[in-house]
C-alpha positions in Angstrom: -6.4 -0.1 32.1 -6.6 0.6 28.4 -7.7 -1.6 25.2 -4.6 -2.5 24.4 -3.7 -3.6 27.9 -5.7 -6.8 27.3 -3.5 -7.9 24.7 0.1 -9.9 25.1 2.7 -10.1 22.5 1.8 -13.8 21.6 -2.1 -13.4 21.6 -3.7 -15.7 18.6 -6.5 -14.2 16.7 -8.7 -15.8 14.3 -8.8 -13.9 11.0 -10.5 -15.7 7.9 -8.4 -16.3 4.7 -9.9 -13.4 2.8 -9.0 -10.9 5.2 -5.4 -12.2 5.4 -5.0 -11.9 2.3 -6.4 -8.3 1.8 -3.9 -6.9 4.3 -1.4 -8.9 3.2 -2.1 -7.5 -0.4 -2.3 -3.8 0.4 1.2 -3.7 3.0 2.6 -5.0 -0.7 0.8 -2.1 -2.2 2.1 0.5 0.3 5.4 -1.0 0.5 5.8 -0.5 -3.4 4.2 2.9 -3.1 6.2 3.9 -0.4 9.6 2.9 -2.0 8.6 4.8 -5.2 8.3 8.0 -3.0 11.4 7.6 -1.2 13.3 7.3 -4.5 11.8 10.3 -6.2 9.9 8.7 -8.9 7.6 10.8 -10.4 4.2 11.0 -9.3 2.7 10.2 -12.6 4.6 6.6 -12.9 3.4 6.1 -9.0 0.2 6.5 -9.7 -0.2 4.3 -13.1 1.4 1.6 -11.1 -0.6 1.9 -8.4 -3.6 2.2 -11.0 -2.8 -0.2 -13.7 -3.6 2.2 -16.4 -1.5 4.1 -18.6 -2.0 8.1 -18.4 -2.1 10.2 -21.1 1.0 12.1 -22.4 0.5 15.7 -22.2 3.0 17.6 -24.4 3.9 21.1 -23.4 6.1 22.4 -26.2 4.6 25.7 -27.8 
C-alpha cells in the first residue's frame, strides 16, 4: 500500500493562502509558456514574457 492510497478523491487539505496563491500563479505562468511553445512563438519572446525584461536585439547583418 503506497502513500497515494491514503487519499480519496475528495480529501481536503489545509493550505495557507500564500501557498495557494503561489501554486495558482505558477500554474498560470506554465500555461502561458506552454501555449507559446505550442504556437511556435520564438524563444526570445517567451523568455521576455517570462522574465518581464526586454532583451537586446542582435543584428546579424553584414
